[in-house]
VOZAVEX-944614 format. One record per atom (N, C-alpha, C, O): x, y, z; residue in three letters; atom name; residue number from 1. Coordinates in pm, 1 decimal, m for minus. Atoms other than C-alpha are relative to their C-alpha. Layout:
         x         y         z  type  atom  seq
         X         Y         Z   Ala    CA  NUM
...
This chain:
         x         y         z  type  atom  seq
     135.1     m27.9      42.6   Met     N    1
  m10592.8   m2464.8    6751.6   Met    CA    1
     m14.1     150.9     m23.8   Met     C    1
      24.4     232.7      59.7   Met     O    1
      16.9    m141.6      33.9   Thr     N    2
  m10678.4   m2139.5    6581.1   Thr    CA    2
    m118.8      58.1      78.0   Thr     C    2
    m204.0     m16.9     125.6   Thr     O    2
     115.6     m61.1     m66.8   Pro     N    3
  m10918.6   m1887.7    6739.2   Pro    CA    3
    m132.1     m36.8     m67.0   Pro     C    3
    m233.9     m55.0      m0.1   Pro     O    3
     122.7      35.1      72.4   Arg     N    4
  m11170.5   m1970.2    6468.6   Arg    CA    4
     m45.1    m142.0      33.6   Arg     C    4
    m163.7    m165.5      56.8   Arg     O    4
      33.2     137.9     m35.1   Glu     N    5
  m11155.3   m2344.6    6540.0   Glu    CA    5
     m52.6      m9.1     143.1   Glu     C    5
    m147.1     m82.4     172.2   Glu     O    5
      42.5      m3.8    m139.8   Lys     N    6
  m11186.1   m2272.8    6911.6   Lys    CA    6
    m144.2      51.2       9.6   Lys     C    6
    m226.1      m4.5      82.7   Lys     O    6
     134.6     m58.4      m1.5   Ala     N    7
  m11494.0   m2057.6    6848.9   Ala    CA    7
    m102.9     m98.0     m56.1   Ala     C    7
    m212.5    m111.4      m1.5   Ala     O    7
      92.9      95.9      60.6   Glu     N    8
  m11654.9   m2319.2    6624.0   Glu    CA    8
     m29.3    m115.4      94.6   Glu     C    8
    m144.1    m157.9     107.6   Glu     O    8
      21.1     110.0     m94.0   Gln     N    9
  m11601.5   m2595.6    6878.9   Gln    CA    9
     m79.4      45.0     121.8   Gln     C    9
    m163.9     m29.0     172.1   Gln     O    9
      73.9     m53.0    m114.9   Ala     N   10
  m11727.9   m2377.1    7162.7   Ala    CA   10
    m147.3      15.8     m36.6   Ala     C   10
    m234.9     m14.7      44.3   Ala     O   10
     138.2     m17.2      44.8   Leu     N   11
  m12040.7   m2297.2    6961.4   Leu    CA   11
     m71.4    m134.9     m10.4   Leu     C   11
    m186.6    m147.8      31.2   Leu     O   11
      58.7     133.5       8.0   Arg     N   12
  m12103.0   m2665.2    6887.8   Arg    CA   12
     m30.2     m53.5     141.0   Arg     C   12
    m133.4    m116.5     163.9   Arg     O   12
      16.7      43.2    m137.9   Phe     N   13
  m12059.7   m2735.9    7258.6   Phe    CA   13
    m126.7      61.2      59.1   Phe     C   13
    m204.9      m7.8     124.5   Phe     O   13
     117.7     m70.5     m51.7   Phe     N   14
  m12324.0   m2474.7    7346.2   Phe    CA   14
    m129.3     m53.4     m59.2   Phe     C   14
    m233.0     m54.3       7.2   Phe     O   14
     121.1      43.5      68.7   Glu     N   15
  m12568.4   m2615.6    7094.7   Glu    CA   15
     m40.6    m142.8      34.9   Glu     C   15
    m149.6    m186.5      m1.9   Glu     O   15
      30.2     137.7     m37.6   Glu     N   16
  m12553.5   m2969.0    7237.3   Glu    CA   16
     m97.9      m2.6     117.1   Glu     C   16
     m63.5      42.0     226.6   Glu     O   16
      97.5       5.1    m109.3   Pro     N   17
  m12870.2   m3028.1    7442.9   Pro    CA   17
      50.5     m79.9     120.0   Pro     C   17
      22.9     m44.5     234.7   Pro     O   17
     m49.0      82.3    m110.8   Val     N   18
  m12697.2   m3297.3    7647.3   Val    CA   18
      98.4      77.8      87.7   Val     C   18
     104.1      55.5     208.7   Val     O   18
     m93.9     m80.1     m79.7   Met     N   19
  m12428.9   m3050.1    7756.0   Met    CA   19
     m76.6      99.9      86.7   Met     C   19
     m41.5     121.9     202.6   Met     O   19
      82.4     m93.1     m77.4   Lys     N   20
  m12691.0   m2797.7    7864.3   Lys    CA   20
     m62.3     m72.7     119.0   Lys     C   20
     m62.6     m21.6     231.0   Lys     O   20
      60.9      78.9    m107.0   Met     N   21
  m12867.0   m3069.2    8064.6   Met    CA   21
     103.7     m38.9     105.1   Met     C   21
      74.3     m39.4     224.7   Met     O   21
    m104.9      38.7     m94.2   Ala     N   22
  m12538.4   m3179.2    8219.5   Ala    CA   22
      34.1     115.5      93.3   Ala     C   22
      50.5      94.8     213.5   Ala     O   22
     m30.5    m116.0     m84.4   Phe     N   23
  m12462.9   m2827.5    8344.2   Phe    CA   23
    m111.6      24.7     102.0   Phe     C   23
     m84.6      55.3     218.1   Phe     O   23
     113.3     m19.2     m91.3   Val     N   24
  m12811.8   m2796.8    8493.8   Val    CA   24
       2.2    m107.8     108.2   Val     C   24
     m17.4     m78.1     226.1   Val     O   24
      m2.7     109.8     m96.5   Asp     N   25
  m12783.1   m3139.0    8658.6   Asp    CA   25
     113.4      16.2     101.6   Asp     C   25
      93.8      m7.1     220.9   Asp     O   25
    m112.9     m19.6     m90.4   Ile     N   26
  m12439.8   m3063.7    8804.0   Ile    CA   26
     m29.4     114.9      95.9   Ile     C   26
      m1.7     105.1     215.4   Ile     O   26
      33.0    m114.1     m85.9   Arg     N   27
  m12557.5   m2727.6    8934.3   Arg    CA   27
    m102.7     m41.5     105.0   Arg     C   27
     m87.5     m10.1     223.1   Arg     O   27
     102.7      45.6     m94.7   Asp     N   28
  m12867.5   m2885.1    9090.8   Asp    CA   28
      59.9     m90.0     107.6   Asp     C   28
      24.4     m79.5     225.0   Asp     O   28
     m66.1      90.2     m94.6   Tyr     N   29
  m12651.2   m3152.9    9252.7   Tyr    CA   29
      79.9      79.3     103.4   Tyr     C   29
      70.6      52.3     223.2   Tyr     O   29
     m81.9     m79.4     m91.9   Leu     N   30
  m12411.1   m2896.7    9402.2   Leu    CA   30
     m86.8      83.9      94.6   Leu     C   30
     m56.8      94.8     213.5   Leu     O   30
      90.5     m78.2     m84.2   Val     N   31
  m12694.0   m2676.5    9528.7   Val    CA   31
     m66.6     m90.7     103.5   Val     C   31
     m81.6     m52.8     219.7   Val     O   31
      61.4      95.6     m91.0   Ser     N   32
  m12861.5   m2981.5    9680.7   Ser    CA   32
      95.9     m37.8     113.3   Ser     C   32
      56.7     m43.4     229.8   Ser     O   32
     m99.9      33.1    m102.8   Lys     N   33
  m12541.2   m3077.9    9861.2   Lys    CA   33
      19.7     116.8      95.3   Lys     C   33
      34.8      97.1     215.9   Lys     O   33
     m16.3    m119.6     m82.5   Leu     N   34
  m12505.4   m2721.9    9986.4   Leu    CA   34
    m118.4      15.3      95.9   Leu     C   34
    m101.1      49.9     212.8   Leu     O   34
     119.8     m11.4     m83.2   Glu     N   35
  m12862.3   m2721.2   10114.7   Glu    CA   35
      m6.6    m108.4     107.3   Glu     C   35
     m64.2     m86.6     213.9   Glu     O   35
       7.3     112.9     m93.8   Lys     N   36
  m12818.3   m3058.0   10288.8   Lys    CA   36
     105.0       4.9     110.6   Lys     C   36
     101.4     m78.1     201.4   Lys     O   36
     m98.2     m10.4    m107.4   Leu     N   37
  m12523.5   m2949.3   10501.8   Leu    CA   37
     m74.5      29.1     130.3   Leu     C   37
    m147.7     127.5     140.3   Leu     O   37
      75.7     m16.0    m124.1   Thr     N   38
  m12654.6   m2990.2   10855.0   Thr    CA   38
      76.6      80.8     103.6   Thr     C   38
      22.3     174.7     161.9   Thr     O   38
     m80.7     m73.2     m97.0   Leu     N   39
  m12375.8   m2870.9   11078.0   Leu    CA   39
      72.4     113.7     m70.0   Leu     C   39
     104.7     104.4    m188.4   Leu     O   39
     m82.1    m104.5      62.7   Pro     N   40
  m12196.4   m2546.6   11018.1   Pro    CA   40
     135.3     m58.9     m41.9   Pro     C   40
     213.4    m105.7      41.0   Pro     O   40
    m122.7      57.8      53.4   Asn     N   41
  m11914.2   m2659.3   10793.7   Asn    CA   41
      55.7      97.5    m104.4   Asn     C   41
      31.3      81.7    m224.0   Asn     O   41
     m49.3    m103.3      92.1   Pro     N   42
  m11735.0   m2358.6   10643.2   Pro    CA   42
      85.7     m54.5    m113.8   Pro     C   42
      80.1      m3.1    m225.5   Pro     O   42
     m86.9      56.0     104.6   Glu     N   43
  m11483.8   m2572.0   10451.8   Glu    CA   43
     m82.8     m63.2    m111.5   Glu     C   43
     m56.4     m40.5    m229.5   Glu     O   43
      85.1      64.6     100.1   Ala     N   44
  m11752.0   m2779.3   10278.0   Ala    CA   44
     m81.4     104.4     m76.2   Ala     C   44
     m96.2      94.9    m198.0   Ala     O   44
      75.0    m107.7      66.1   Glu     N   45
  m11960.8   m2468.0   10206.8   Glu    CA   45
      87.7      72.8    m100.1   Glu     C   45
      47.2      98.4    m213.5   Glu     O   45
     m93.7     m71.7      87.3   His     N   46
  m11659.6   m2290.8   10062.7   His    CA   46
      31.1     m82.2    m125.1   His     C   46
      32.3     m29.3    m236.3   His     O   46
     m32.7      87.9     112.6   Glu     N   47
  m11570.9   m2589.5    9843.9   Glu    CA   47
    m116.1      m8.5     m99.2   Glu     C   47
     m95.2      m0.1    m220.2   Glu     O   47
     116.8       8.7      88.5   Leu     N   48
  m11925.1   m2623.2    9706.9   Leu    CA   48
     m25.2     131.6     m73.0   Leu     C   48
     m60.0     132.3    m191.1   Leu     O   48
      18.9    m131.2      63.1   Ile     N   49
  m11951.4   m2249.7    9641.7   Ile    CA   49
     103.9      21.5    m109.3   Ile     C   49
      71.5      75.0    m215.3   Ile     O   49
    m103.9     m11.0     103.8   Leu     N   50
  m11619.6   m2258.0    9452.7   Leu    CA   50
     m35.8     m84.4    m122.4   Leu     C   50
     m16.3     m40.9    m235.9   Leu     O   50
      39.4      85.7     112.3   Met     N   51
  m11746.9   m2548.4    9241.2   Met    CA   51
    m112.1      64.9     m80.7   Met     C   51
    m111.5      60.0    m203.7   Met     O   51
     108.4     m69.7      70.9   Leu     N   52
  m12062.8   m2353.5    9158.7   Leu    CA   52
      54.0     117.5     m81.8   Leu     C   52
       9.2     141.5    m193.9   Leu     O   52
     m59.1    m112.6      72.7   Gln     N   53
  m11854.4   m2051.2    9060.3   Gln    CA   53
      77.1     m48.6    m122.5   Gln     C   53
      69.4      12.3    m229.2   Gln     O   53
     m73.6      55.5     114.2   Leu     N   54
  m11629.8   m2264.5    8839.0   Leu    CA   54
     m95.0     m51.0    m107.3   Leu     C   54
     m69.7     m36.0    m226.8   Leu     O   54
      99.8      49.0      95.1   Leu     N   55
  m11933.5   m2424.5    8680.8   Leu    CA   55
     m56.0     114.9     m82.6   Leu     C   55
     m88.1      97.5    m200.1   Leu     O   55
      49.3    m118.8      69.8   Lys     N   56
  m12050.2   m2074.8    8589.1   Lys    CA   56
     106.8      58.2     m93.2   Lys     C   56
      74.6     111.5    m199.3   Lys     O   56
    m108.8     m57.1      80.4   Leu     N   57
  m11708.1   m1969.7    8455.4   Leu    CA   57
      25.5     m78.6    m129.0   Leu     C   57
      64.0     m20.4    m230.5   Leu     O   57
     m31.4      83.5     115.9   Phe     N   58
  m11672.3   m2261.4    8214.2   Phe    CA   58
     m78.4      41.1    m124.8   Phe     C   58
     m17.1      66.2    m228.6   Phe     O   58
      72.2     m45.7     119.8   Pro     N   59
  m11956.3   m2166.8    7975.9   Pro    CA   59
      31.9     144.6     m35.8   Pro     C   59
      29.3     182.0    m153.1   Pro     O   59
     m34.4    m139.9      27.4   Ala     N   60
  m11859.8   m1800.9    8013.7   Ala    CA   60
     128.2       8.1     m82.1   Ala     C   60
     139.7      91.4    m171.9   Ala     O   60
    m124.6       0.7      76.0   Gln     N   61
  m11511.0   m1880.1    7886.4   Gln    CA   61
     m23.5     m47.9    m143.2   Gln     C   61
      34.0       6.5    m237.5   Gln     O   61
      32.4      46.8     135.3   Leu     N   62
  m11650.2   m2074.9    7592.2   Leu    CA   62
     m71.0     109.2     m79.6   Leu     C   62
     m44.5     127.8    m198.4   Leu     O   62
      70.5    m109.8      66.6   Arg     N   63
  m11882.6   m1783.7    7512.7   Arg    CA   63
      99.4     107.7     m43.9   Arg     C   63
      83.4     169.2    m149.4   Arg     O   63
    m103.1     m99.2      33.3   Lys     N   64
  m11577.9   m1555.0    7517.6   Lys    CA   64
      73.6     m40.6    m127.7   Lys     C   64
     103.1      44.9    m211.2   Lys     O   64
     m64.3      46.2     123.1   Tyr     N   65
  m11410.1   m1770.2    7250.5   Tyr    CA   65
     m85.8      33.7    m121.5   Tyr     C   65
     m34.5      80.2    m223.3   Tyr     O   65
      92.6     m28.0     110.2   Val     N   66
  m11719.2   m1732.2    7029.6   Val    CA   66
      m5.0     150.2     m25.7   Val     C   66
       4.2     194.3    m140.3   Val     O   66
       9.9    m145.5      14.2   Asp     N   67
  m11748.7   m1357.8    7096.7   Asp    CA   67
     127.8      59.7     m57.6   Asp     C   67
     121.7     149.1    m142.0   Asp     O   67
    m127.2     m50.3      52.2   Asp     N   68
  m11377.7   m1296.5    7031.7   Asp    CA   68
      11.4     m24.4    m149.7   Asp     C   68
      57.3      62.6    m223.7   Asp     O   68
      m6.4      30.8     142.6   Glu     N   69
  m11400.9   m1468.4    6694.9   Glu    CA   69
     m99.7      85.3     m77.3   Glu     C   69
     m70.3     126.8    m189.4   Glu     O   69
      99.5     m86.0      64.8   Thr     N   70
  m11715.2   m1270.5    6608.6   Thr    CA   70
      56.0     140.9     m17.0   Thr     C   70
      38.4     202.7    m122.0   Thr     O   70
     m61.4    m133.1       8.5   Val     N   71
  m11531.2    m946.5    6684.8   Val    CA   71
     107.5       1.2    m108.5   Val     C   71
     114.2      94.7    m188.3   Val     O   71
    m104.9       7.6     103.7   Arg     N   72
  m11234.8   m1056.7    6469.4   Arg    CA   72
     m60.9      m2.1    m139.7   Arg     C   72
     m13.8      66.5    m230.5   Arg     O   72
      65.6      12.1     130.3   Lys     N   73
  m11466.8   m1150.9    6183.6   Lys    CA   73
     m59.1     134.5     m43.2   Lys     C   73
     m44.7     174.7    m158.6   Lys     O   73
      57.6    m131.4      32.0   Asn     N   74
  m11649.7    m816.3    6200.7   Asn    CA   74
     108.4     102.3     m31.4   Asn     C   74
      90.8     186.5    m119.4   Asn     O   74
    m112.8     m91.1      25.5   Lys     N   75
  m11317.1    m629.7    6214.8   Lys    CA   75
      55.6     m25.0    m140.1   Lys     C   75
      84.1      69.8    m213.3   Lys     O   75
     m48.7      33.0     134.7   Arg     N   76
  m11197.1    m815.2    5902.2   Arg    CA   76
     m95.3      53.9    m106.8   Arg     C   76
     m51.4     110.7    m206.7   Arg     O   76
      98.8     m49.7      96.4   Arg     N   77
  m11521.7    m729.7    5720.6   Arg    CA   77
       6.6     151.7     m11.5   Arg     C   77
      m0.8     207.0    m121.3   Arg     O   77
      m8.3    m145.6      m0.3   Gln     N   78
  m11492.9    m366.7    5821.9   Gln    CA   78
     126.2      45.7     m72.9   Gln     C   78
     120.8     138.7    m153.3   Gln     O   78
    m124.9     m35.5      67.9   Asp     N   79
  m11129.7    m349.4    5708.4   Asp    CA   79
     m10.8     m21.2    m150.9   Asp     C   79
      36.4      61.1    m229.3   Asp     O   79
      18.3      27.4     142.6   Glu     N   80
  m11221.3    m509.0    5374.9   Glu    CA   80
     m89.6     105.9     m64.5   Glu     C   80
     m62.0     152.0    m175.2   Glu     O   80
      90.5    m102.7      51.3   Phe     N   81
  m11507.2    m262.8    5327.6   Phe    CA   81
      72.7     132.9     m16.9   Phe     C   81
      58.1     199.6    m119.3   Phe     O   81
     m75.7    m126.3       6.8   Ile     N   82
  m11281.6      34.0    5403.1   Ile    CA   82
      99.1      m4.3    m115.8   Ile     C   82
     113.3      93.4    m189.3   Ile     O   82
     m98.0      13.8     108.8   Glu     N   83
  m11017.1     m95.3    5162.5   Glu    CA   83
     m68.9       9.3    m136.5   Glu     C   83
     m19.4      78.4    m225.5   Glu     O   83
      73.9      m6.8     126.8   Lys     N   84
  m11272.2    m147.2    4881.8   Lys    CA   84
     m49.9     141.4     m27.5   Lys     C   84
     m45.6     188.5    m141.1   Lys     O   84
      48.8    m137.2      14.5   Thr     N   85
  m11417.5     197.9    4943.2   Thr    CA   85
     112.8      92.5     m40.5   Thr     C   85
      93.3     179.6    m125.3   Thr     O   85
    m116.4     m82.3      35.8   Arg     N   86
  m11071.0     356.2    4925.3   Arg    CA   86
      42.9     m22.0    m144.4   Arg     C   86
      84.8      70.9    m213.5   Arg     O   86
     m37.5      31.5     138.5   Glu     N   87
  m11001.9     178.4    4598.9   Glu    CA   87
     m94.0      68.6     m99.1   Glu     C   87
     m52.1     106.8    m208.3   Glu     O   87
      98.8     m60.6      89.6   Lys     N   88
  m11320.2     322.9    4447.8   Lys    CA   88
      11.6     152.2      m5.2   Lys     C   88
     m30.6     215.4    m102.0   Lys     O   88
     m12.4    m145.4      m2.9   Leu     N   89
  m11239.0     677.8    4549.8   Leu    CA   89
     111.0      46.4     m96.1   Leu     C   89
     212.2     m21.7    m113.1   Leu     O   89
    m102.2     m47.9      95.7   Pro     N   90
  m11046.9     890.3    4295.0   Pro    CA   90
     126.1      45.8      68.3   Pro     C   90
     220.4      88.4       1.6   Pro     O   90
């Protein structure tokens, strides 16, 4: 998969309302489980906190794919502009 295809798929993923709702629901579920722990249970707390952190990293990684492709696209446009400008100069 090319970086451009990756960015396009990541963007489509972000735009899906059902995916946004799923992330909110999963986060709410994990927070609820964390809040319901009655006895001090460091292992369970640690596991739930790791899941919450991973849940946060997943969209961040997808956003990075989109941002990386945007940077590449802008760099290509800038290079093309510089090349055209050089061609016009005597």
